[in-house]
N, C-alpha and C positions, 0 to 999 in steps of 0.2 A: 140762313134766310129761310123763313118758314114757307115761302112761296116757291122755293127752288126745289123741284122734284127730280130725282135721279131715276133714270131708266138705264140699268146696267145689265151685266150678265154675260152669257156666252156669245162669243163672236159668231155671227151668222145665225143668231136666234131671232131676228126680226126687229131689232131695235130701231134701225133707221126707217123702216117702213112704218112702224108704229109712230115714230116722231112725225113723219109726214102726215099721218092721219090726224094727229093732235093739232098740227099746224092748220090743216084744212078746217078744223073745228074752231079756229080762231085763237089758239093758244100760242104763246111765244115759245120758241124752241131754240136750242143751242146744239149745233151739229157736233158729232164726235171729234175731239181733238186729234185722235190718232189718224183718222182718215184724212183730215186736213193736212197734217204733218207729212204723211206719206205722199200726198199729191204734190206738196211743195218740194219735197226731197227728190221726187222723181223728175221734176223739172230742173233741179240743180245737180249738185255733185253726189247726192245720195248718201252722204256720210252719216246721217241720223236716221236711216231706215231701220226699222226694228230688227230685220234679219241681218243687218250689217253691224249696228251698234245699239243694242237695246238700252243701254244706259243713257246715251245721248238722246235717243228717242224719248225715253221716259222723262228726262230733264226738260225737254221741249214741251212734253205733254203737261207737266206740272205748271210750267210758265203759262201755257195757253189756257189751262183750266182756271188759273188764278185771274188771268186777264178776262176770260169769259164771265166769271163771277162779277168782276168789277163792272164790266160793260152792261150787265143785266141788273145791276143793283137797284135801280129805281123803276124797274118794269112792273107795272101792276098786274095782278092776276097770277095764275099759275105760269111758271117758267119751267119747261121740261128740258133737262140736260141729257143728251145721248152720251152717257158715261160722265164721270166727275173727277174732281181732284183726288178722291179716294182711289179711283182706278189708276190714275197716274202715279200716285204715291205707292200703291201696291206694286206697280210695274217697276218703279225705281228701286224699291226694296228687293224685289226678285232679281233685278239685274245687278245690283251693287252689293247686296247683303247688309247694307247699312239701314238702320231704322229711319223710316220716312213717314210712316202712317201716324205715329203718335202725335207729332207736332202738327202736321198739315191736316190730318183728319179730325182732330179735336178742336182746332181753332176755327176752321172754315166749315161750318155745319150747313147741312141741307135740311129739307123737310124730314121729319122723323121717319116717315114711311118711305122706303126705297123699294123699287120694283126691279126684279131680276128676271131676265129671259133665260130659261133653262136650255141646256143643250137640246137641239132639235135636228137630229141627223137628216131627216127628210128634206129640210130646206137649206141645210148648210151647203155653201158653195165657196170654193176658193176662186180668187180672181187675181188680177195684177196687183191690187192693193192688199189683198188678204192671202198671203202665200203660205200661211201655216195650216196644218191639217187639223181635223176635228179633235184629235187627241190632245194637241196643244191648247186648243180652244177650251176643252173641258178642264184641263189643269188650271187655266187662267180663271175659269168660272169658279172652281173650287177655292182658289185663293181669294177671289172677290167676295164670295159668300162668307168665308171666314173673316175677312177684313171688316165688312160692313157689320156683321154681328159683334165683333170685338169692339167696335166703336159705338155700340149701343143703338144702332138703327133697328127699326122694325122692318125686317126683310120680308117682302111678299114675292113669292115665286109666281110668275105669270103663267096662266094656263095656256096650253097650246091650242088656241082657238083663232078664228078669223080676226084680222087686224081691227076691224070695226068693233068687234066684241071685246077685244083686248083694251081698246081705248075707252070704251064705256065702262069696263071693269075698273080701270085705273081711276077714272074720274069719280066713280062711286065710292072709292076707298079713301078719298082725300078730304081732309078738314083742316082749316087753319087754326 
């Protein structure tokens, strides 16, 4: 979908804050599947937490990303996704070693331009839902950068600037 815009990149790089800013400007947003899954799992048995079973977590993320796409199908204007099906498929490949990106990433496309938040050590924080360290986050970022480029997306690395300026930058880079 040409109006589906992905904001991905390094964990703790400011994606959720940026999505909040875009929502305040009147744009539709889709929260990160991973955070939603972790919150659900922490209320339940926790069997699909990423630090317990990355494969089960990634499978749930794929299903949720597909459901998010379907739910937003008829939404007019820009729809900003905090991570995407590509992120979930990359996590599934990493966890299982089985190819997932080729099928999922090529059939379910997003806007050609994808925005990645780079590692930003000064703002990176671990919390109850983000238990991995910065080194793991950087490795994930490297996998995502490679995945989006391999799928033919135009990857734009977001500058480390104030959230309001980041949102303006993104909006200035988009065309249908």
